[in-house]
C-alpha positions as CSV (number, residue, x, y, z in Angstrom):
1,M,0.0,0.1,0.1
2,G,1.2,3.4,-0.9
3,K,0.0,7.0,-0.4
4,C,-1.7,9.4,-3.0
5,I,1.2,12.1,-4.0
6,I,-1.9,14.7,-4.1
7,C,-4.5,13.7,-1.2
8,G,-2.0,11.4,0.7
9,A,-5.0,8.9,0.5
10,S,-4.2,5.1,0.8
11,V,-3.8,3.5,-2.2
12,D,-2.5,0.6,-4.3
13,G,0.4,2.7,-6.2
14,R,1.2,6.4,-5.9
15,I,-2.1,8.1,-7.0
16,C,-5.9,7.5,-6.2
17,S,-8.3,6.9,-8.8
18,S,-9.9,11.0,-7.8
19,H,-6.6,12.6,-8.9
20,E,-5.5,10.4,-11.7
21,E,-6.0,12.9,-14.1
22,D,-4.0,15.8,-12.1
23,V,-0.9,13.9,-13.0
24,V,1.0,13.2,-15.7
25,F,3.2,10.7,-16.1
26,E,6.0,9.2,-18.5
27,F,5.3,5.8,-20.2
28,R,8.3,3.2,-20.0
29,G,6.1,0.2,-21.1
30,N,6.6,-1.8,-24.1
31,D,2.8,-2.7,-24.7
32,P,0.3,-0.5,-25.4
33,N,-2.4,-2.7,-23.7
34,Q,-0.8,-1.3,-20.5
35,L,-1.6,2.2,-21.2
36,K,-4.5,3.6,-18.9
37,P,-7.6,5.4,-20.6
38,N,-8.1,8.8,-19.4
39,R,-4.5,9.0,-18.1
40,F,-2.0,12.0,-19.3
41,Y,1.4,11.2,-20.4
42,S,4.4,13.1,-21.8
43,G,5.0,12.3,-25.5
44,I,7.6,12.8,-28.2
45,V,6.5,14.6,-31.5
46,D,7.0,11.6,-34.5
47,G,5.5,13.3,-37.4
48,Y,2.5,14.4,-38.9
49,A,-0.1,13.0,-41.3
50,D,-2.9,14.8,-43.2
51,F,-5.4,13.4,-40.4
52,G,-3.3,14.4,-37.2
53,V,-0.1,13.9,-35.6
54,F,1.6,10.8,-34.2
55,I,3.0,10.9,-30.8
56,D,5.8,8.5,-29.6
57,L,4.5,7.5,-25.7
58,S,7.4,5.2,-25.7
59,S,10.1,3.8,-27.9
60,N,8.2,0.9,-29.3
61,V,4.4,2.5,-28.3
62,T,2.7,5.1,-30.6
63,G,-0.8,7.0,-30.8
64,L,-2.2,9.0,-32.8
65,L,-3.7,12.7,-32.0
66,H,-6.5,13.0,-34.4
67,R,-7.4,16.3,-36.1
68,S,-10.6,16.1,-34.7
69,E,-9.3,15.9,-31.1
70,L,-7.4,19.3,-31.7
71,D,-9.0,22.4,-30.5
72,R,-7.5,24.4,-33.2
73,R,-6.4,23.6,-37.2
74,L,-3.9,21.1,-37.6
75,E,-1.8,23.5,-39.4
76,S,-1.6,25.8,-36.8
77,L,0.1,23.6,-34.7
78,D,3.7,24.6,-34.0
79,W,5.1,21.3,-32.9
80,E,7.6,19.7,-34.5
81,P,9.2,16.4,-34.6
82,G,11.3,15.9,-31.0
83,D,9.3,18.2,-29.2
84,E,7.8,17.1,-26.2
85,V,4.1,17.2,-25.7
86,F,1.0,16.1,-23.5
87,V,-1.7,14.3,-24.5
88,Q,-3.9,12.0,-22.9
89,V,-5.4,8.5,-23.8
90,K,-8.5,8.5,-25.0
91,N,-8.6,4.3,-26.4
92,V,-6.6,1.5,-27.0
93,R,-7.7,-0.6,-29.9
94,E,-8.0,-4.3,-29.8
95,N,-5.2,-4.2,-32.5
96,G,-3.0,-2.0,-30.6
97,N,-3.5,1.5,-32.0
98,V,-3.6,4.0,-29.6
99,D,-6.4,7.1,-29.7
100,L,-4.9,10.1,-28.4
101,A,-6.6,13.3,-27.0
102,W,-5.8,16.8,-26.5
103,S,-4.5,18.1,-23.8
104,I,-4.7,21.9,-22.5
105,R,-2.0,21.3,-20.2
106,Q,1.7,21.6,-22.1
107,S,3.5,21.8,-19.1
108,E,4.6,19.2,-16.3
109,R,4.1,22.3,-14.3
110,E,0.4,22.5,-14.9
111,F,-0.1,19.4,-13.4
112,R,-0.1,18.7,-10.0
113,G,2.3,15.9,-9.7
114,V,4.6,13.9,-11.8
115,L,5.1,10.0,-12.0
116,A,6.5,7.1,-14.0
117,Q,4.3,4.2,-15.3
118,D,6.9,1.5,-15.5
119,G,5.0,-0.9,-17.1
120,T,1.3,-0.9,-15.2
121,E,3.2,0.1,-12.1
122,E,3.3,3.4,-10.6
123,V,6.9,5.0,-9.5
124,E,8.6,8.0,-9.1
125,P,9.6,9.7,-12.2
126,D,13.5,9.6,-10.7
127,S,13.1,5.7,-10.3
128,N,14.5,3.9,-13.5
129,D,14.8,0.3,-12.0
130,S,12.5,-1.7,-13.6
131,E,12.1,-5.7,-12.7
132,D,10.8,-7.0,-16.1
133,G,13.6,-4.8,-18.4
134,S,10.4,-2.4,-19.1
135,G,12.2,0.7,-17.9
136,D,14.8,0.8,-21.0
137,S,11.6,1.7,-23.1
138,A,11.4,5.1,-22.0
139,V,11.3,7.6,-25.0
140,T,14.1,9.6,-24.9
141,H,13.2,13.5,-24.9
142,K,14.9,15.6,-27.3
143,P,14.6,19.2,-26.3
144,T,13.1,21.9,-28.1
145,P,15.8,23.7,-30.9
146,D,17.5,26.3,-28.5
147,E,15.5,29.9,-28.3
148,P,16.4,32.6,-26.7
149,G,14.3,32.7,-23.3
150,T,13.3,29.0,-23.6
151,D,14.0,26.1,-21.7
152,D,12.8,22.4,-20.5
153,E,10.9,23.6,-17.4
154,S,8.9,26.0,-18.7
155,E,6.4,25.6,-21.6
156,A,3.8,27.0,-23.2
157,A,0.0,26.0,-22.2
158,D,-2.5,26.0,-24.8
159,E,-6.0,27.9,-24.1
160,P,-8.9,26.1,-26.3
161,N,-11.2,28.6,-28.2
162,D,-14.3,27.1,-29.8
163,G,-14.8,30.5,-32.0
164,G,-13.6,28.0,-34.7
165,D,-11.2,30.1,-36.8
166,G,-8.4,29.8,-34.5
167,S,-6.6,29.5,-31.0
168,T,-4.0,31.0,-28.6
169,T,-0.5,30.1,-27.1
170,E,0.0,31.2,-23.6
171,A,3.2,31.0,-21.4
172,E,3.3,29.8,-18.0
173,A,5.2,31.3,-15.1
174,D,8.6,30.5,-14.3
175,D,8.5,28.7,-11.2
176,S,11.0,26.2,-9.9
177,G,9.7,22.6,-9.8
178,S,10.2,20.4,-6.2
179,E,10.0,16.5,-5.8
180,G,7.4,14.5,-7.3
181,G,7.0,16.9,-10.2
182,Q,5.1,19.5,-8.0
183,S,5.6,22.8,-8.3
184,Q,5.8,24.8,-5.2
185,A,2.4,26.6,-5.3
186,A,0.7,23.2,-6.2
187,Q,2.6,21.7,-2.9
188,G,1.7,24.6,-1.1
189,A,-2.1,24.2,-1.9
190,S,-2.1,20.4,-1.1
191,E,-0.4,20.7,2.4
192,D,-2.7,20.2,4.9
193,S,-5.8,19.1,2.6
194,D,-7.1,16.8,4.8
195,D,-8.4,19.9,7.0
196,G,-10.9,20.7,4.2
197,D,-9.5,24.1,4.4
198,D,-8.6,24.2,0.5
199,G,-10.0,28.0,-0.2
200,D,-7.7,29.3,2.5
201,D,-4.5,27.3,1.1
202,V,-5.2,28.8,-2.3
203,E,-5.5,32.4,-1.2
204,A,-2.4,32.0,1.1
205,V,-0.4,30.8,-2.2
206,R,-2.5,33.5,-3.9
207,E,-0.9,36.2,-1.6
208,Q,2.3,34.6,-1.2
209,K,3.0,34.4,-5.2
210,Q,1.3,37.8,-6.2
211,S,3.3,41.3,-5.7
212,T,2.7,45.0,-6.5
213,P,5.1,47.0,-9.0
214,D,7.4,49.2,-7.3
215,D,6.8,52.9,-7.8
216,D,10.2,53.7,-9.3
217,G,11.4,52.3,-12.7
218,E,11.3,53.0,-16.0
219,R,8.4,52.2,-18.6
220,V,9.0,50.4,-21.5
221,D,7.3,50.5,-25.3
222,I,5.5,47.3,-25.9
223,G,6.5,47.2,-29.0
224,T,10.3,47.3,-28.2
225,L,9.9,44.0,-26.0
226,S,11.5,41.6,-28.8
227,D,14.6,43.2,-28.6
228,R,14.7,42.8,-24.4
229,V,14.4,39.2,-24.4
230,G,15.5,37.7,-21.1
231,E,15.3,41.7,-19.5
232,T,12.9,42.5,-16.4
233,I,10.9,45.3,-17.6
234,R,8.1,47.2,-16.7
235,I,5.0,48.2,-19.1
236,E,1.8,50.0,-18.8
237,G,-1.3,50.0,-20.6
238,E,-5.1,48.3,-20.7
239,V,-5.9,45.1,-20.0
240,V,-8.0,43.6,-23.3
241,G,-8.0,40.1,-22.7
242,A,-7.9,37.8,-19.4
243,R,-7.9,34.0,-20.1
244,Q,-7.6,31.4,-17.3
245,T,-5.5,28.0,-18.7
246,G,-4.8,24.8,-16.7
247,G,-1.7,26.4,-15.8
248,P,-1.5,30.5,-15.6
249,T,-3.5,33.1,-15.9
250,V,-2.6,34.7,-19.1
251,F,-3.8,38.6,-19.2
252,E,-3.5,40.2,-22.7
253,L,-1.7,43.4,-21.8
254,R,-2.2,46.7,-24.9
255,D,-0.3,50.4,-24.9
256,E,0.2,52.2,-27.4
257,T,3.0,50.8,-29.6
258,G,1.5,46.9,-29.2
259,V,-0.2,43.8,-27.4
260,V,1.4,41.0,-25.5
261,D,0.4,38.0,-23.7
262,C,1.5,38.3,-20.0
263,A,1.3,34.7,-18.1
264,A,0.9,35.2,-14.1
265,F,1.0,31.7,-11.8
266,V,-0.6,31.8,-8.5
267,Q,-1.1,27.4,-8.9
268,A,-2.3,25.1,-11.8
269,G,-6.0,26.7,-12.9
270,V,-6.5,29.2,-10.3
271,R,-7.1,33.1,-11.0
272,A,-4.2,35.1,-10.5
273,Y,-5.0,38.8,-9.7
274,P,-8.6,38.1,-9.5
275,E,-9.3,41.8,-9.0
276,I,-7.7,42.7,-12.3
277,E,-10.1,43.0,-14.7
278,V,-10.9,43.4,-18.6
279,G,-10.7,47.0,-19.3
280,D,-8.3,48.0,-16.6
281,I,-5.4,50.5,-17.0
282,V,-2.2,48.2,-15.1
283,R,1.3,48.5,-14.4
284,L,3.3,45.0,-14.7
285,E,6.6,43.9,-14.2
286,G,8.6,40.8,-15.9
287,D,10.7,39.0,-17.3
288,V,11.0,38.9,-21.5
289,E,10.6,35.6,-22.7
290,V,10.1,33.8,-26.2
291,R,7.8,30.8,-25.9
292,R,6.9,28.6,-29.2
293,N,8.4,32.0,-31.0
294,E,6.5,34.6,-29.4
295,I,7.3,37.0,-27.2
296,Q,5.3,37.0,-23.8
297,V,6.0,38.4,-20.3
298,E,6.1,36.3,-17.3
299,T,4.6,38.3,-14.9
300,D,6.4,39.0,-11.3
301,A,4.0,41.9,-10.2
302,L,1.0,43.7,-11.5
303,A,-1.8,46.2,-10.0
304,A,-4.2,48.3,-11.5
305,L,-3.2,52.2,-11.4
306,E,-5.8,54.5,-10.2
307,G,-6.4,58.5,-10.5
308,N,-3.8,60.4,-12.3
309,E,-1.7,58.0,-13.3
310,S,-4.5,55.6,-14.7
311,A,-5.5,58.7,-16.5
312,A,-2.3,59.7,-17.9
313,V,-2.1,56.2,-19.5
314,E,-5.6,56.3,-20.5
315,R,-4.8,60.0,-22.5
316,R,-1.3,58.5,-23.8
317,L,-3.3,55.5,-25.0
318,A,-6.4,57.5,-26.5
319,D,-4.4,60.0,-28.6
320,A,-1.8,57.1,-29.9
321,L,-5.2,55.2,-30.7
322,T,-6.7,58.1,-32.7
323,D,-3.6,59.2,-34.4
324,E,-3.1,55.5,-35.7
325,A,-6.9,54.4,-36.6
326,R,-7.9,57.5,-38.7
327,P,-6.8,57.1,-42.2
328,D,-5.0,60.0,-43.6
329,G,-7.6,59.8,-46.6
330,V,-9.7,57.5,-48.9
331,V,-7.5,55.6,-51.3
332,T,-9.6,55.4,-54.7
333,L,-9.6,52.7,-57.0
334,G,-10.8,53.7,-60.3
335,E,-12.8,56.5,-60.1
336,H,-16.8,56.3,-59.7
337,P,-18.8,59.2,-58.8
338,A,-21.2,57.6,-56.3
339,I,-18.6,56.6,-54.0
340,E,-17.2,59.9,-53.7
341,T,-20.5,60.7,-52.2
342,V,-19.9,59.1,-49.2
343,G,-16.0,59.4,-48.7
344,D,-16.8,60.5,-44.9
345,D,-18.7,57.5,-44.4
346,L,-15.9,55.4,-45.4
347,L,-13.5,57.1,-43.4
348,E,-15.2,56.4,-40.4
349,A,-15.8,53.0,-41.6
350,A,-11.9,52.3,-42.0
351,E,-11.4,54.0,-38.9
352,A,-14.0,51.7,-37.0
353,V,-12.1,48.4,-38.5
354,R,-8.8,50.0,-37.6
355,R,-9.7,51.0,-34.5
356,A,-10.7,47.6,-33.7
357,V,-7.4,45.8,-34.5
358,I,-5.5,48.0,-32.5
359,E,-8.1,47.7,-29.4
360,S,-7.9,44.0,-29.8
361,R,-11.2,43.6,-30.9
362,P,-12.3,40.9,-33.0
363,I,-13.7,41.8,-36.4
364,V,-16.8,39.5,-37.6
365,V,-17.5,40.3,-41.3
366,R,-20.7,39.2,-42.6
367,H,-21.3,39.1,-46.3
368,A,-23.6,37.3,-49.1
369,A,-22.7,33.9,-50.5
370,T,-22.3,34.8,-54.2
371,A,-19.3,36.5,-56.1
372,D,-19.8,40.0,-55.4
373,G,-20.5,39.4,-51.5
374,Y,-17.0,36.8,-51.5
375,V,-15.4,39.5,-53.4
376,A,-16.2,42.3,-50.8
377,G,-15.1,39.8,-47.8
378,A,-12.2,38.8,-49.3
379,A,-10.9,42.6,-50.0
380,V,-11.5,43.6,-46.2
381,E,-9.8,40.2,-45.5
382,R,-6.5,41.4,-47.7
383,A,-6.4,44.1,-45.7
384,V,-6.9,43.7,-42.3
385,L,-4.9,40.5,-41.6
386,P,-1.6,42.0,-41.9
387,L,-2.3,44.5,-39.2
388,I,-3.1,42.1,-37.1
389,R,-0.1,40.1,-37.4
390,E,1.8,43.6,-37.2
391,E,-0.6,44.3,-33.7
392,H,-0.2,40.6,-32.1
393,A,2.7,38.7,-31.3
394,K,0.8,35.4,-31.6
395,S,1.2,33.7,-34.3
396,D,-2.6,32.6,-35.3
397,A,-3.3,36.2,-34.4
398,E,-4.8,36.4,-37.6
399,Y,-7.6,33.3,-36.7
400,H,-8.5,34.7,-33.4
401,Y,-9.0,38.4,-34.3
402,F,-11.1,38.0,-37.6
403,T,-13.8,36.1,-38.9
404,R,-15.7,35.8,-42.2
405,R,-18.9,34.3,-41.8
406,P,-21.4,34.1,-45.5
407,L,-24.8,34.5,-45.3
408,D,-26.9,32.0,-47.8
409,E,-29.2,35.2,-48.1
410,P,-28.2,39.1,-48.1
411,V,-30.2,39.8,-44.7
412,Y,-29.0,39.5,-41.5
413,D,-31.7,38.1,-39.7
414,M,-32.5,36.6,-36.2
415,D,-30.7,33.2,-36.9
416,A,-27.3,35.0,-38.2
417,A,-27.6,37.6,-35.4
418,T,-28.8,34.8,-32.7
419,K,-25.1,32.7,-33.7
420,D,-23.3,35.8,-33.9
421,A,-24.6,37.1,-30.1
422,T,-23.9,33.7,-29.1
423,R,-20.6,33.1,-30.3
424,M,-19.4,36.9,-28.8
425,L,-20.6,36.2,-25.7
426,Q,-19.5,32.7,-25.2
427,D,-15.7,34.3,-26.1
428,R,-16.3,37.3,-23.8
429,D,-17.3,35.3,-20.5
430,R,-15.1,31.9,-21.6
431,H,-12.0,33.8,-22.7
432,G,-12.1,37.1,-21.5
433,E,-12.5,38.4,-25.3
434,Q,-13.9,42.4,-26.3
435,L,-17.2,42.2,-28.1
436,P,-16.6,42.2,-31.8
437,L,-16.9,44.7,-34.5
438,V,-19.5,43.3,-37.0
439,L,-18.9,44.6,-40.5
440,L,-22.1,44.0,-42.6
441,L,-21.3,44.1,-46.6
442,G,-24.0,43.9,-48.9
443,T,-26.3,42.9,-46.5
444,G,-27.8,44.4,-43.5
445,S,-29.2,47.5,-45.2
446,T,-33.2,46.6,-45.2
447,V,-35.7,47.0,-42.5
448,E,-36.0,42.6,-42.6
449,S,-32.5,43.0,-40.8
450,E,-33.5,45.4,-38.4
451,D,-34.0,43.0,-35.5
452,G,-30.7,41.4,-36.0
453,L,-28.7,44.7,-36.0
454,D,-31.1,45.5,-33.0
455,L,-29.9,42.1,-31.0
456,L,-26.4,43.0,-31.1
457,G,-27.2,46.9,-30.1
458,V,-28.4,45.5,-27.0
459,Y,-25.1,44.5,-26.2
460,D,-23.2,47.2,-27.4
461,A,-21.1,45.3,-30.4
462,E,-20.4,48.3,-32.6
463,R,-22.0,47.6,-36.1
464,V,-20.9,48.8,-39.6
465,V,-22.6,48.6,-42.8
466,V,-21.6,48.6,-46.2
467,D,-23.6,48.5,-49.0
468,A,-24.0,49.0,-52.8
469,A,-27.9,48.9,-53.2
470,T,-30.2,51.7,-51.5
471,A,-30.4,51.2,-47.9
472,D,-33.9,51.7,-46.3
473,P,-33.4,55.1,-43.8
474,E,-34.3,52.9,-40.7
475,I,-30.9,51.0,-40.9
476,A,-29.0,54.7,-40.3
477,D,-30.5,54.8,-36.6
478,A,-29.5,51.1,-36.2
479,V,-26.0,50.8,-36.9
480,A,-22.8,53.1,-35.9
481,T,-21.8,53.9,-39.6
482,L,-23.6,53.5,-42.4
483,V,-21.9,53.6,-46.2
484,N,-24.4,54.1,-48.7
485,P,-24.0,55.9,-52.1
486,G,-27.8,55.8,-52.8
487,L,-29.1,56.5,-49.4
488,A,-26.9,59.8,-50.1
489,G,-28.7,60.3,-53.5
490,A,-26.2,59.0,-55.9
491,E,-27.4,56.9,-58.8
492,T,-25.9,53.1,-58.2
493,A,-27.5,51.4,-60.7
494,D,-23.8,50.4,-61.9
495,L,-22.3,50.0,-58.2
496,T,-21.4,46.5,-56.7
497,T,-20.6,46.3,-53.0
498,G,-17.2,44.5,-53.9
499,A,-15.9,47.6,-55.6
500,I,-17.1,49.8,-52.7
501,A,-15.7,47.5,-49.9
502,S,-12.3,47.3,-52.2
503,V,-11.9,51.0,-51.6
504,L,-12.6,50.6,-47.9
505,A,-10.0,48.0,-47.9
506,A,-7.5,50.2,-49.8
507,T,-8.3,53.1,-47.3
508,V,-8.2,50.4,-44.1
509,N,-4.0,49.5,-45.3
510,G,-2.5,51.3,-48.1
511,D,-0.2,48.6,-48.2
512,V,-2.3,46.2,-50.0
513,T,-4.1,48.6,-52.6
514,D,-2.1,46.8,-55.3
515,D,-3.5,43.6,-54.6
516,L,-7.3,44.8,-54.8
517,A,-6.8,46.5,-58.0
518,H,-8.9,43.9,-60.1
519,L,-11.6,42.8,-57.9
520,P,-14.0,46.0,-58.4
521,A,-13.8,44.1,-62.2
522,V,-14.2,40.8,-61.0
523,S,-17.5,41.5,-58.7
524,Y,-19.3,42.8,-62.1
525,W,-21.5,40.1,-63.8
526,E,-21.8,42.9,-66.8
527,G,-21.8,46.3,-67.6
528,T,-18.4,46.8,-65.6
529,P,-17.4,50.2,-65.6
530,E,-14.6,51.1,-68.0
531,A,-12.5,52.4,-65.0
532,Y,-12.3,48.9,-63.0
533,A,-11.9,47.3,-66.5
534,D,-8.7,49.4,-67.2
535,L,-7.7,48.9,-63.6
536,A,-7.6,45.4,-63.7
537,T,-6.1,45.4,-67.2
538,D,-3.1,47.8,-65.9
539,A,-3.0,45.0,-62.8
540,G,-2.1,42.1,-65.2
541,V,-5.9,40.4,-65.1
542,D,-7.5,41.1,-68.6
543,A,-10.8,40.3,-69.1
544,D,-10.6,36.8,-69.7
545,R,-9.0,36.5,-66.3
546,V,-11.8,38.5,-64.6
547,T,-14.0,36.3,-66.0
548,E,-12.7,33.0,-65.1
549,L,-12.0,34.4,-61.5
550,R,-15.9,35.6,-61.1
551,E,-16.5,32.1,-62.1
552,A,-14.6,30.5,-59.8
553,I,-15.7,32.7,-56.8
554,A,-19.4,32.1,-58.0
555,L,-18.8,28.4,-58.0
556,E,-16.7,27.8,-54.5
557,A,-19.5,30.4,-53.0
558,Y,-22.5,28.0,-53.9
559,Y,-20.6,25.1,-51.9
560,Q,-20.3,24.9,-48.3
561,S,-21.9,28.7,-48.3
562,Y,-21.7,29.1,-44.8
563,Q,-18.0,28.4,-44.8
564,D,-15.1,31.3,-45.4
565,K,-13.2,29.1,-47.6
566,R,-10.0,31.4,-46.6
567,E,-7.3,29.5,-48.2
568,L,-8.9,28.5,-51.0
569,I,-10.4,32.1,-51.6
570,T,-7.3,33.6,-51.1
571,D,-5.7,31.0,-54.0
572,I,-8.4,31.9,-56.3
573,L,-8.3,36.0,-56.6
574,F,-4.8,36.7,-55.6
575,D,-2.7,33.5,-57.1
576,S,0.5,35.4,-58.8
577,E,1.5,32.3,-60.2
578,G,-1.5,31.8,-62.9
579,G,-4.7,30.3,-63.4
580,D,-4.8,26.9,-63.0
581,L,-7.2,26.9,-60.0
582,A,-9.3,29.7,-61.1
583,G,-9.6,28.3,-64.8
584,H,-9.9,24.6,-63.6
585,I,-12.9,25.6,-61.3
586,A,-14.2,28.5,-64.0
587,G,-14.8,25.4,-66.3
588,Q,-16.7,23.4,-63.8
589,F,-18.7,26.4,-63.4
590,R,-19.9,26.7,-67.2
591,E,-20.2,23.2,-67.3
592,K,-22.9,22.8,-64.8
593,L,-24.7,26.2,-65.4
594,E,-24.8,25.7,-69.5
595,T,-26.4,22.2,-68.5
596,E,-28.8,23.5,-66.2
597,L,-29.8,26.7,-68.7
598,E,-30.3,24.5,-71.3
599,T,-32.9,22.4,-69.5
600,A,-34.8,25.6,-68.3
601,E,-34.7,27.2,-71.6
602,A,-36.5,24.1,-72.6
603,N,-39.4,24.3,-69.9
604,I,-39.8,28.3,-70.0
605,E,-43.6,29.3,-69.9
606,E,-43.8,32.3,-72.0
607,R,-46.5,35.1,-70.9
608,E,-47.8,38.0,-72.7
609,V,-49.2,40.8,-69.7
610,D,-49.8,44.4,-70.8
611,D,-47.3,44.1,-73.8
612,F,-44.7,42.8,-71.6
613,T,-43.0,39.1,-72.0
614,F,-42.7,37.5,-69.2
615,A,-40.7,34.1,-68.4
616,A,-42.0,31.8,-65.6
617,L,-40.2,28.7,-64.5
618,D,-41.0,26.3,-62.4
619,A,-37.7,25.5,-60.5
620,D,-39.1,22.6,-58.5
621,A,-39.8,20.5,-61.9
622,Y,-37.1,21.8,-64.3
623,S,-33.7,22.6,-61.9
624,H,-31.8,20.7,-59.7
625,R,-32.5,22.2,-56.5
626,F,-29.7,20.9,-54.3
627,D,-27.1,21.1,-56.9
628,F,-25.1,24.2,-58.7
629,P,-26.3,26.7,-60.1
630,S,-28.7,28.2,-56.9
631,T,-32.0,29.5,-58.0
632,T,-30.8,33.1,-57.8
633,L,-28.1,32.5,-60.1
634,L,-30.4,30.8,-62.4
635,A,-33.0,33.4,-62.2
636,D,-30.0,35.9,-63.1
637,E,-28.7,34.5,-66.0
638,L,-31.8,33.7,-67.6
639,Q,-32.9,37.2,-67.2
640,R,-29.3,38.4,-68.6
641,R,-29.3,36.1,-71.7
642,G,-33.3,35.8,-72.6
643,E,-35.2,39.0,-74.6
644,R,-37.6,39.2,-72.0
645,D,-38.8,42.2,-69.9
646,A,-39.0,39.9,-66.5
647,T,-38.5,36.4,-65.5
648,V,-40.1,34.6,-62.6
649,V,-38.5,31.1,-61.5
650,Y,-40.9,29.7,-58.4
651,G,-40.6,26.7,-56.4
652,T,-43.2,25.3,-53.6
653,D,-43.0,28.3,-51.3
654,E,-40.7,31.1,-53.1
655,L,-40.3,32.7,-56.2
656,Y,-37.5,35.0,-57.2
657,V,-38.5,38.0,-59.8
658,R,-35.6,39.4,-62.3
659,A,-36.4,42.3,-64.6
660,D,-34.9,44.9,-67.0
661,G,-36.8,47.5,-65.1
662,D,-36.6,48.8,-61.4
663,V,-39.1,46.8,-59.5
664,D,-40.1,47.2,-56.0
665,V,-40.5,43.8,-54.7
666,R,-42.0,44.7,-51.3
667,S,-44.6,46.2,-53.4
668,A,-45.2,43.6,-55.8
669,A,-45.4,41.2,-52.6
670,G,-48.4,43.6,-50.9
671,D,-50.2,43.5,-54.0
672,A,-50.4,40.0,-54.3
673,A,-51.2,39.3,-50.5
674,M,-54.1,42.0,-51.3
675,A,-55.0,39.5,-54.5
676,V,-54.5,36.3,-52.7
677,P,-55.0,37.3,-49.1
678,D,-55.0,34.0,-47.7
679,A,-51.7,32.7,-49.1
680,G,-49.3,34.3,-46.7
681,V,-47.0,36.3,-49.5
682,T,-44.2,38.2,-47.6
683,A,-41.1,39.8,-49.4
684,V,-38.4,37.9,-47.3
685,G,-35.5,38.9,-49.7
686,V,-35.5,42.4,-51.3
687,R,-32.0,42.2,-52.4
688,Q,-32.5,38.5,-54.1
689,G,-36.2,39.3,-55.5
690,R,-37.4,36.9,-53.3
691,I,-41.3,36.5,-52.4
692,E,-42.2,33.7,-50.1
693,Y,-46.0,32.4,-49.7
694,L,-47.9,29.3,-48.8
695,A,-47.8,26.1,-50.9
696,G,-51.2,25.8,-51.6
697,R,-51.8,29.0,-53.2
698,R,-48.6,28.7,-55.4
699,D,-49.9,29.2,-58.6
700,E,-52.4,32.1,-57.9
701,V,-49.7,33.7,-55.7
702,T,-47.2,33.4,-58.8
703,D,-50.2,35.2,-61.4
704,A,-50.5,37.6,-58.8
705,V,-47.1,38.5,-58.8
706,V,-46.7,38.8,-62.6
707,D,-49.4,41.0,-62.8
708,A,-48.3,43.2,-59.9
709,V,-44.6,43.3,-61.7
710,A,-46.4,44.3,-64.9
711,G,-48.3,47.3,-63.4
712,Q,-44.5,48.6,-62.2
713,L,-43.1,48.3,-65.4
714,N,-45.8,50.1,-66.8
715,D,-45.7,53.3,-64.6
């Protein structure tokens, strides 16, 4: 019989069942069946595969950490072969294959104890004796390649982030280990555990480990920390994030020159400096170190500033933020009279985006899942990601602070807003994130989006809308900034959201202006303004190439429409090597579209109403509803190619209207509702020309809509 190294209970071995997951084991066995499921083990990265990472648990036993078990993208892992890592054994299969799970604790110091498993026996880690010789099977731990400020006793802790687009890497505090692999803090908290005063023990450890910076000392800028590795420094700024990991508490601190992670360790999983909250102005002292190629500060002392000291830092941050965030002026891409009417609004929107980056606020971009929508979103993404990389030391910051979420329909309804609100509140409560800037491109500008925008407004999430189609006046009061030439009185018939968003992106980051030059032309299906066509040609993208890019984006926008497909879209739009990818996808676009159009044209019902020619198509009967092209794109193409005044494509309970002249879809729906009062007729997608109704009254509603559109064309 022995005693548990954590609680002292009598056990067969060295750890009780209640604390087994608090200990990390070094495996010295030679048979995978000796492993115990749910235990945590140290291992060595052996190599990568498309489906995960192979981890050597001993010289004879290797397990697979499948990519589905990771809390991040496999490609964002910075593990190298030979690195020591920590994993949990999930399962040992009958064939001996070992399934591993992710551990958020990536350092011995984050566990409450360390033991070796010699075969099936639990022994002290410094014991290498083995009756059966299995001790010779232990993995030889190869150190991570030398980096300034790194050592074997202080590794990075990885905090899971279920926002989907990325994760963060935090450093743990530098604290000398003790016998049995327990840190001094962990030992202090576990001593006398039988008396039930765990809370008092934690407070005692916290008081012992936490300290306040001295009043004297020279402040340094966060932007200079890469030149101060190994030094003890003092920084001042605003806490813009606070995350509790399985080891340290990680405070994200921003000053006028940058942002850095600062790890404060009291005890594994215990909140350090609980009085410090996001938004506090603080002074921090600590050691500058490099953890996994990222600058981090190991916190020695931390305190909130008050009074004149706090006010002075706030003024310094505010002045620097204003100077840095406000663009010098609108960066033009070609010339379009409509865009010139909203120059001040573009500056406000660009400043909001730049300010969010500087303040470490996430940016969520919502755009329609169309070619124009993807061009708009990709333009802003191209501009913002370099700014995020410059601002943040973390290598995966661009996935953490920027998210692009396409919308199936160009309406920011309650469904989309509820998803965004849920994610932002989870990120705030679980990871200490600030509320995001929500940038809506080509969506959110009609009253159908008002409820969704108002939901975000309840939580004071900043909303910016950019749209080429004329917005409803009510939206101006529902958002912080509205960029809308139509509402400003400009003619916007030949303007796309992609063109406006490209100007916004160039204004946000002038360094990417050349990258964006061809995008306005790509966003047009027809009638491309000469200025934009010339701009693309001057950038080396001729008319045929522009068409390829547009068609490739349109096809990819349809598949997995709710996904951003960041890397794929980037390769299509910004690949400087040529058109292999875009050309290949564009070929599929044309083949699929032409096949669908051939079938549709053969089954169109031609109608004459008030001397106007209509094409009516039953999409349920004569199109593939669940394959490319979408019903909206099919309706667009039928109207573009046909010599007719209007096109109506109808299905079971919805229809789409396209016309050469201006058509007010809300008005047409209203007229149809009066004509067929029991059909539940509603205009739900003004930008798409979409009207919904009850399936049982489809024929009557279709006739009523055709009559209403003919009446508008007649006027």
